[in-house]
Backbone as a printed PyTorch tensor [residue, N CA C, xyz], in Angstrom:
tensor([[[ 13.3520, -33.2560, -24.6040],
         [ 13.8320, -33.5700, -25.9230],
         [ 15.3260, -33.2790, -25.9640]],

        [[ 16.0740, -34.1880, -26.5430],
         [ 17.5080, -33.9770, -26.7240],
         [ 17.8360, -34.1370, -28.2040]],

        [[ 18.8980, -33.5120, -28.6140],
         [ 19.3410, -33.6250, -29.9940],
         [ 20.4310, -34.6850, -30.0640]],

        [[ 20.2960, -35.5920, -31.0100],
         [ 21.2750, -36.6630, -31.1800],
         [ 21.6720, -36.7490, -32.6470]],

        [[ 22.7650, -37.4590, -32.8730],
         [ 23.1720, -37.7920, -34.2340],
         [ 23.2500, -39.3110, -34.2950]],

        [[ 22.8170, -39.8790, -35.4040],
         [ 22.8570, -41.3240, -35.5900],
         [ 24.1060, -41.6410, -36.3840]],

        [[ 25.0280, -42.3350, -35.7400],
         [ 26.3380, -42.5740, -36.3300],
         [ 26.8050, -43.9650, -35.9510]],

        [[ 27.2580, -44.7430, -36.9080],
         [ 27.7460, -46.1000, -36.6510],
         [ 26.7160, -46.9360, -35.9070]],

        [[ 25.4560, -46.8200, -36.3020],
         [ 24.3280, -47.5700, -35.7090],
         [ 24.0970, -47.2440, -34.2350]],

        [[ 24.5320, -46.0550, -33.8100],
         [ 24.3770, -45.6340, -32.4100],
         [ 23.8470, -44.2070, -32.3770]],

        [[ 22.8690, -43.9400, -31.5030],
         [ 22.4000, -42.5830, -31.2820],
         [ 23.3340, -41.9120, -30.2920]],

        [[ 23.9450, -40.8210, -30.6940],
         [ 24.9180, -40.1250, -29.8450],
         [ 24.3880, -38.7380, -29.5100]],

        [[ 24.1940, -38.4470, -28.2110],
         [ 23.7300, -37.1120, -27.8120],
         [ 24.7600, -36.0490, -28.1880]],

        [[ 24.2720, -34.8990, -28.5870],
         [ 25.1760, -33.8060, -28.9200],
         [ 25.5980, -33.0150, -27.6910]],

        [[ 24.8800, -33.2210, -26.5790],
         [ 25.1940, -32.5210, -25.3240],
         [ 25.0300, -33.5130, -24.1720]],

        [[ 25.6820, -33.2580, -23.0400],
         [ 25.4990, -34.1440, -21.8780],
         [ 24.0250, -34.2360, -21.4880]],

        [[ 23.6250, -35.4090, -21.0030],
         [ 22.2400, -35.6290, -20.6010],
         [ 22.1770, -35.6500, -19.0780]],

        [[ 21.3940, -34.7380, -18.5170],
         [ 21.2460, -34.6710, -17.0690],
         [ 20.1820, -35.6590, -16.6020]],

        [[ 20.4000, -36.2820, -15.4600],
         [ 19.3970, -37.1450, -14.8560],
         [ 19.4400, -38.5860, -15.3190]],

        [[ 20.3880, -38.9380, -16.1870],
         [ 20.5350, -40.3190, -16.6310],
         [ 21.9650, -40.7460, -16.3330]],

        [[ 22.0980, -41.8230, -15.5540],
         [ 23.4310, -42.3180, -15.1960],
         [ 24.0380, -43.1240, -16.3400]],

        [[ 25.3450, -43.1980, -16.3540],
         [ 26.0680, -43.9770, -17.3660],
         [ 25.5810, -45.4280, -17.3320]],

        [[ 25.3570, -46.0090, -18.4820],
         [ 24.8970, -47.3970, -18.6500],
         [ 23.4930, -47.6490, -18.1120]],

        [[ 22.7640, -46.6110, -17.7730],
         [ 21.3880, -46.7620, -17.3000],
         [ 20.4770, -46.9680, -18.5010]],

        [[ 19.5720, -47.9330, -18.4110],
         [ 18.6010, -48.1400, -19.4780],
         [ 17.4680, -47.1460, -19.3130]],

        [[ 16.9860, -46.6510, -20.4390],
         [ 15.8940, -45.6980, -20.4340],
         [ 15.1210, -45.8510, -21.7380]],

        [[ 14.0440, -45.1170, -21.8920],
         [ 13.2500, -45.1420, -23.1080],
         [ 13.4690, -43.8500, -23.8750]],

        [[ 13.3860, -43.9320, -25.1890],
         [ 13.4310, -42.7270, -26.0090],
         [ 12.3070, -42.7990, -27.0410]],

        [[ 11.8920, -41.6630, -27.5180],
         [ 10.9370, -41.5710, -28.6160],
         [ 11.6600, -40.8740, -29.7590]],

        [[ 11.6610, -41.4770, -30.9160],
         [ 12.3550, -40.9080, -32.0660],
         [ 11.4210, -40.0300, -32.8790]],

        [[ 11.9420, -38.9010, -33.2580],
         [ 11.2020, -37.9770, -34.1140],
         [ 12.2110, -37.4360, -35.1270]],

        [[ 12.3800, -38.1470, -36.2530],
         [ 13.3730, -37.7100, -37.2360],
         [ 13.0960, -36.2970, -37.7140]],

        [[ 14.1500, -35.5390, -37.9140],
         [ 14.0270, -34.1750, -38.4090],
         [ 13.9540, -34.2140, -39.9170]],

        [[ 12.9660, -33.5770, -40.4430],
         [ 12.8010, -33.4580, -41.8920],
         [ 13.0210, -31.9960, -42.2560]],

        [[ 13.8050, -31.7650, -43.2600],
         [ 14.0880, -30.4050, -43.7160],
         [ 13.2420, -30.0980, -44.9510]],

        [[ 11.9280, -29.9960, -44.7720],
         [ 11.0120, -29.7550, -45.8840],
         [ 10.2540, -28.4540, -45.6680]],

        [[ 10.9210, -27.3510, -45.8210],
         [ 10.2750, -26.0600, -45.6270],
         [  9.9780, -25.8120, -44.1490]],

        [[  9.3520, -24.6970, -43.8740],
         [  9.0750, -24.3210, -42.4880],
         [  8.1090, -25.2790, -41.8040]],

        [[  7.1000, -25.7790, -42.5230],
         [  6.1610, -26.7130, -41.9070],
         [  6.8710, -27.9750, -41.4320]],

        [[  7.9140, -28.3730, -42.1250],
         [  8.6720, -29.5550, -41.7300],
         [  9.4830, -29.3450, -40.4630]],

        [[  9.6340, -28.0950, -40.0320],
         [ 10.4140, -27.7950, -38.8300],
         [  9.5610, -27.7550, -37.5600]],

        [[  8.2470, -27.6940, -37.7230],
         [  7.3770, -27.5830, -36.5530],
         [  7.5960, -28.7670, -35.6230]],

        [[  7.9210, -28.4530, -34.3840],
         [  8.1280, -29.4870, -33.3720],
         [  9.4800, -30.1640, -33.4260]],

        [[ 10.3530, -29.7210, -34.3230],
         [ 11.6540, -30.3840, -34.4470],
         [ 12.8210, -29.5200, -33.9900]],

        [[ 12.5750, -28.2310, -33.8250],
         [ 13.6640, -27.3310, -33.4450],
         [ 13.9280, -27.3750, -31.9490]],

        [[ 15.1930, -27.2930, -31.5990],
         [ 15.5400, -27.1360, -30.1890],
         [ 15.1680, -25.7090, -29.7930]],

        [[ 15.0310, -25.4320, -28.4970],
         [ 14.7510, -24.0500, -28.0900],
         [ 15.7960, -23.0630, -28.6160]],

        [[ 17.0520, -23.4790, -28.6460],
         [ 18.1070, -22.5980, -29.1390],
         [ 17.9300, -22.3230, -30.6300]],

        [[ 17.5940, -23.3540, -31.4070],
         [ 17.3780, -23.1740, -32.8420],
         [ 16.1670, -22.2840, -33.1050]],

        [[ 15.1000, -22.4910, -32.3470],
         [ 13.8940, -21.6760, -32.5150],
         [ 14.1890, -20.2080, -32.1980]],

        [[ 14.9480, -19.9790, -31.1390],
         [ 15.2930, -18.6000, -30.7740],
         [ 16.1590, -17.9600, -31.8530]],

        [[ 17.1210, -18.7090, -32.3730],
         [ 17.9910, -18.1870, -33.4310],
         [ 17.1640, -17.8600, -34.6770]],

        [[ 16.2300, -18.7460, -35.0230],
         [ 15.3800, -18.4870, -36.1860],
         [ 14.5190, -17.2490, -35.9680]],

        [[ 13.9360, -17.1210, -34.7760],
         [ 13.0880, -15.9680, -34.4900],
         [ 13.8990, -14.6800, -34.5370]],

        [[ 15.1220, -14.7060, -33.9940],
         [ 15.9880, -13.5230, -34.0320],
         [ 16.3310, -13.1360, -35.4720]],

        [[ 16.5830, -14.1370, -36.3050],
         [ 16.8830, -13.8730, -37.7170],
         [ 15.6790, -13.2660, -38.4150]],

        [[ 14.5040, -13.8250, -38.1850],
         [ 13.2760, -13.2890, -38.7850],
         [ 13.0360, -11.8570, -38.3270]],

        [[ 13.1610, -11.6170, -37.0210],
         [ 12.9680, -10.2650, -36.4870],
         [ 13.9420,  -9.2780, -37.1220]],

        [[ 15.2120,  -9.6770, -37.2250],
         [ 16.2370,  -8.8050, -37.8030],
         [ 15.9290,  -8.5100, -39.2780]],

        [[ 15.5680,  -9.5210, -40.0430],
         [ 15.2830,  -9.3420, -41.4640],
         [ 14.0810,  -8.4250, -41.6830]],

        [[ 13.0130,  -8.6040, -40.9070],
         [ 11.8350,  -7.7860, -41.0920],
         [ 12.0570,  -6.3640, -40.5960]],

        [[ 12.8870,  -6.1780, -39.5950],
         [ 13.2230,  -4.8410, -39.1190],
         [ 13.9690,  -4.0880, -40.2120]],

        [[ 14.8950,  -4.7810, -40.9080],
         [ 15.6420,  -4.1400, -41.9800],
         [ 14.7220,  -3.7590, -43.1270]],

        [[ 13.7510,  -4.5890, -43.4580],
         [ 12.8050,  -4.2970, -44.5440],
         [ 11.9490,  -3.0880, -44.1830]],

        [[ 11.4280,  -3.0650, -42.9490],
         [ 10.5630,  -1.9640, -42.5260],
         [ 11.3320,  -0.6560, -42.4300]],

        [[ 12.6390,  -0.7270, -42.1380],
         [ 13.4260,   0.4760, -41.9580],
         [ 13.9450,   1.0840, -43.2430]],

        [[ 13.7550,   0.4210, -44.3730],
         [ 14.2850,   0.9530, -45.6510],
         [ 13.4800,   2.1370, -46.1480]]])
C-alpha cells in the first residue's frame, strides 16, 4: 500500500515507489480514506500513522493512570 494525493486528475505518490520503473504500467487498487471516526480509519492508516496513533494513545492513557 502506498499513500498518494489526487491532484490535477493525477495520482501522485507521496514517497518514492520501489520496484516500479519510470513509465512502467502497473495496476493499483483505490481505497479512499474516509475521516469518519476511528472505525473509518480501519485499514486506511499507513504503518507510520498507526504507530503514531498508538504512541499518542499510550501516552494519553499513561498520563491519566499516573494522576
